[in-house]
Every structure is written in structure tokens, then in C-alpha cells.
N, CA and C atoms as a LAMMPS dump frame, in Angstrom:
ITEM: TIMESTEP
0
ITEM: NUMBER OF ATOMS
231
ITEM: BOX BOUNDS ff ff ff
-5.0000000000000000e+02 5.0000000000000000e+02
-5.0000000000000000e+02 5.0000000000000000e+02
-5.0000000000000000e+02 5.0000000000000000e+02
ITEM: ATOMS id mol type element x y z
1 1 1 N 0.774 -1.237 -0.011
2 1 2 C -0.11 -0.067 -0.125
3 1 3 C 0.6 1.242 0.018
4 2 1 N 1.997 1.36 0.723
5 2 2 C 2.788 2.184 0.669
6 2 3 C 3.508 2.81 -0.617
7 3 1 N 3.584 2.015 -1.475
8 3 2 C 4.193 2.435 -2.889
9 3 3 C 3.01 3.209 -3.715
10 4 1 N 1.72 2.641 -3.413
11 4 2 C 0.648 3.378 -4.147
12 4 3 C 0.384 4.61 -3.512
13 5 1 N 0.688 5.044 -2.255
14 5 2 C 0.375 6.101 -1.593
15 5 3 C 1.549 7.185 -2.063
16 6 1 N 2.645 6.746 -1.905
17 6 2 C 3.65 7.524 -2.431
18 6 3 C 3.728 7.984 -4.104
19 7 1 N 2.987 6.994 -4.732
20 7 2 C 2.936 7.325 -6.189
21 7 3 C 1.679 8.414 -6.353
22 8 1 N 0.776 8.356 -5.702
23 8 2 C -0.31 9.329 -5.548
24 8 3 C 0.124 10.623 -5.207
25 9 1 N 0.955 10.694 -4.091
26 9 2 C 1.322 12.066 -3.464
27 9 3 C 2.349 12.585 -4.549
28 10 1 N 3.152 11.841 -5.29
29 10 2 C 4.018 12.193 -6.254
30 10 3 C 3.28 12.831 -7.56
31 11 1 N 2.137 12.146 -7.831
32 11 2 C 1.344 12.632 -9.041
33 11 3 C 0.551 14.005 -8.399
34 12 1 N 0.275 14.134 -7.191
35 12 2 C -0.314 15.158 -6.831
36 12 3 C 0.594 16.434 -6.969
37 13 1 N 1.731 16.169 -6.636
38 13 2 C 2.804 17.336 -6.663
39 13 3 C 3.17 17.525 -7.905
40 14 1 N 3.122 16.649 -8.823
41 14 2 C 3.376 16.996 -10.227
42 14 3 C 2.102 17.732 -10.791
43 15 1 N 0.91 17.454 -10.346
44 15 2 C -0.33 18.11 -11.111
45 15 3 C -0.09 19.701 -10.149
46 16 1 N 0.116 19.691 -9.072
47 16 2 C 0.266 21.044 -8.697
48 16 3 C 1.241 22.048 -9.424
49 17 1 N 2.447 21.241 -9.529
50 17 2 C 3.335 22.188 -10.333
51 17 3 C 2.973 22.626 -11.533
52 18 1 N 2.493 21.819 -12.367
53 18 2 C 1.747 21.854 -13.623
54 18 3 C 0.762 22.954 -13.522
55 19 1 N -0.088 23 -12.509
56 19 2 C -1.164 23.992 -12.342
57 19 3 C -0.601 25.306 -11.893
58 20 1 N 0.419 25.507 -11.187
59 20 2 C 1.151 26.669 -10.825
60 20 3 C 1.947 27.311 -12.041
61 21 1 N 2.421 26.479 -12.905
62 21 2 C 3.113 26.821 -13.975
63 21 3 C 2.472 27.352 -15.396
64 22 1 N 0.881 27.034 -14.964
65 22 2 C 0.115 27.513 -16.261
66 22 3 C 0.062 26.586 -17.435
67 23 1 N 0.157 25.346 -17.094
68 23 2 C 0.16 24.371 -18.196
69 23 3 C -1.315 23.911 -18.495
70 24 1 N -2.469 24.29 -17.847
71 24 2 C -3.626 23.878 -18.038
72 24 3 C -4.372 25.07 -18.463
73 25 1 N -5.569 24.845 -19.258
74 25 2 C -6.562 25.841 -19.724
75 25 3 C -7.43 26.312 -18.442
76 26 1 N -8.144 27.325 -18.645
77 26 2 C -8.903 28.028 -17.446
78 26 3 C -10.033 27.129 -17.006
79 27 1 N -10.677 26.45 -17.8
80 27 2 C -11.664 25.367 -17.379
81 27 3 C -10.936 24.103 -16.454
82 28 1 N -9.913 23.744 -16.846
83 28 2 C -9.195 22.669 -16.174
84 28 3 C -8.683 23.219 -14.844
85 29 1 N -8.222 24.371 -14.858
86 29 2 C -7.499 25.117 -13.429
87 29 3 C -8.822 25.115 -12.667
88 30 1 N -9.935 25.652 -13.04
89 30 2 C -11.194 25.819 -12.266
90 30 3 C -11.441 24.413 -11.527
91 31 1 N -11.743 23.611 -12.279
92 31 2 C -12.018 22.053 -11.998
93 31 3 C -11.036 21.572 -10.959
94 32 1 N -9.71 21.609 -11.228
95 32 2 C -8.651 21.173 -10.456
96 32 3 C -8.637 21.829 -8.973
97 33 1 N -8.715 23.308 -9.111
98 33 2 C -8.771 24.173 -7.868
99 33 3 C -10.227 23.726 -6.869
100 34 1 N -11.171 23.468 -7.752
101 34 2 C -12.41 23.2 -6.903
102 34 3 C -12.105 22.025 -6.218
103 35 1 N -11.55 20.635 -6.96
104 35 2 C -11.414 19.53 -6.28
105 35 3 C -10.341 19.741 -5.265
106 36 1 N -9.33 20.34 -5.229
107 36 2 C -8.476 20.468 -4.235
108 36 3 C -9.125 21.315 -2.863
109 37 1 N -9.85 22.351 -3.128
110 37 2 C -10.735 22.947 -2.261
111 37 3 C -11.572 22.072 -1.445
112 38 1 N -12.254 21.439 -2.166
113 38 2 C -13.2 20.488 -1.502
114 38 3 C -12.499 19.197 -0.669
115 39 1 N -11.54 18.814 -1.099
116 39 2 C -10.525 18.014 -0.421
117 39 3 C -9.862 18.667 0.842
118 40 1 N -9.754 19.734 0.848
119 40 2 C -8.908 20.607 1.799
120 40 3 C -10.132 20.775 3.061
121 41 1 N -11.275 21.202 2.476
122 41 2 C -12.447 21.595 3.553
123 41 3 C -13.066 20.256 4.079
124 42 1 N -12.978 19.18 3.545
125 42 2 C -13.594 17.958 3.755
126 42 3 C -15.076 18.093 3.29
127 43 1 N -16.009 17.109 3.975
128 43 2 C -17.236 16.92 3.443
129 43 3 C -18.135 18.15 3.88
130 44 1 N -18.072 19.004 4.63
131 44 2 C -18.908 20.203 5.086
132 44 3 C -18.256 21.311 4.695
133 45 1 N -19.036 22.278 4.237
134 45 2 C -18.79 23.911 4.201
135 45 3 C -18.474 24.589 5.37
136 46 1 N -17.789 25.292 5.405
137 46 2 C -17.733 26.27 6.5
138 46 3 C -18.858 27.342 6.475
139 47 1 N -19.314 27.769 7.574
140 47 2 C -20.274 28.827 7.902
141 47 3 C -20.145 29.715 8.865
142 48 1 N -20.366 31.112 8.906
143 48 2 C -19.909 31.771 9.846
144 48 3 C -20.696 31.733 11.126
145 49 1 N -20.257 31.702 12.263
146 49 2 C -20.716 31.484 13.562
147 49 3 C -20.856 32.998 14.397
148 50 1 N -22.13 33.183 14.626
149 50 2 C -22.056 34.645 15.366
150 50 3 C -21.88 34.41 16.782
151 51 1 N -20.963 35.187 17.279
152 51 2 C -20.461 35.25 18.78
153 51 3 C -21.68 35.58 19.824
154 52 1 N -21.68 34.936 20.895
155 52 2 C -22.647 35.267 21.886
156 52 3 C -21.905 36.244 22.858
157 53 1 N -22.918 37.227 23.467
158 53 2 C -22.324 37.875 24.517
159 53 3 C -21.336 37.355 25.436
160 54 1 N -21.612 36.32 25.903
161 54 2 C -20.488 35.456 26.795
162 54 3 C -19.13 35.352 26.24
163 55 1 N -19.193 35.017 24.934
164 55 2 C -18.087 34.98 24.067
165 55 3 C -17.327 35.889 24.06
166 56 1 N -18.03 37.114 23.773
167 56 2 C -17.53 38.344 23.393
168 56 3 C -16.795 39.211 24.974
169 57 1 N -17.486 38.655 25.789
170 57 2 C -17.174 39.236 27.178
171 57 3 C -15.67 38.291 27.631
172 58 1 N -15.266 37.327 27.216
173 58 2 C -14.366 36.528 27.51
174 58 3 C -13.17 37.083 26.894
175 59 1 N -13.252 37.584 25.923
176 59 2 C -12.189 38.491 25.174
177 59 3 C -12.037 39.84 25.236
178 60 1 N -12.904 40.468 26.419
179 60 2 C -12.804 41.699 26.805
180 60 3 C -13.622 42.798 26.002
181 61 1 N -14.493 42.282 25.226
182 61 2 C -15.542 43.167 24.548
183 61 3 C -16.673 43.25 25.402
184 62 1 N -17.171 44.441 25.736
185 62 2 C -18.182 44.525 26.425
186 62 3 C -19.63 44.867 25.777
187 63 1 N -20.67 44.047 26.207
188 63 2 C -21.918 44.171 25.437
189 63 3 C -23.107 44.581 26.276
190 64 1 N -23.772 45.708 25.884
191 64 2 C -24.888 46.205 26.545
192 64 3 C -26.141 45.985 25.77
193 65 1 N -27.288 45.464 26.206
194 65 2 C -28.267 45.356 25.677
195 65 3 C -29.26 46.356 25.948
196 66 1 N -30 47.029 24.956
197 66 2 C -30.492 48.048 24.985
198 66 3 C -32.025 47.863 24.43
199 67 1 N -33.144 48.605 25.033
200 67 2 C -34.446 48.231 24.72
201 67 3 C -34.561 48.886 23.179
202 68 1 N -35.491 48.049 22.747
203 68 2 C -35.676 48.521 21.046
204 68 3 C -36.455 49.996 21.051
205 69 1 N -36.023 50.706 19.998
206 69 2 C -36.8 51.887 20.026
207 69 3 C -38.291 51.818 19.693
208 70 1 N -39.152 52.612 20.105
209 70 2 C -40.411 52.732 19.705
210 70 3 C -40.795 52.919 18.359
211 71 1 N -41.528 52.246 17.524
212 71 2 C -41.754 52.536 16.311
213 71 3 C -42.814 53.653 16.029
214 72 1 N -42.493 54.518 15.414
215 72 2 C -43.664 55.597 15.101
216 72 3 C -44.324 55.55 13.966
217 73 1 N -45.453 55.624 13.758
218 73 2 C -46.057 55.594 12.57
219 73 3 C -45.66 56.496 11.529
220 74 1 N -45.473 56.056 10.307
221 74 2 C -45.103 56.786 9.301
222 74 3 C -46.315 58.025 8.625
223 75 1 N -45.853 59.136 8.557
224 75 2 C -47.097 60.137 8.059
225 75 3 C -46.846 60.47 6.71
226 76 1 N -47.807 60.954 6.053
227 76 2 C -47.98 61.255 4.709
228 76 3 C -47.205 62.724 4.378
229 77 1 N -47.265 63.402 5.605
230 77 2 C -46.772 64.888 5.476
231 77 3 C -45.112 64.876 5.36
């Protein structure tokens, strides 16, 4: 199994070099880059996470909760 893994790694390095040197057309570059990004990120996509007031407090950011302002009706004038 080790010779197979070494060969796969060598092929990956050769492809990366060819990609960096501009030996592929734009469509192939896009496809190969997408494949590499998918392999790097795994099965799931990253999504942003909103920090809670407690988490912000742990890094020294104070959070104050204010009452919502009253909504005034819009006038035509």
C-alpha cells in the first residue's frame, strides 16, 4: 500500500506544479482548484458563527443590551 500512496502523492505534486506553471486551460484549472478546495475543507462547508455576548465578554468586549426603540407610524406629510 505504501508504494501506491507514494505514487499518488508524487502525482499530486506534479499536478500542483503543472497547475502553478500555467500548463492547463482555464476550465481545467477551475475544476482542479475546486477539487483541491473540496478535499481541503472535507465534506462540509464552513459557515460563519455569530459570537454570543458571553464569548465576546471572554475576550474583553463589553456588550450592552438596549431596549428597542418605539416604532412611530409613518405620516404622509
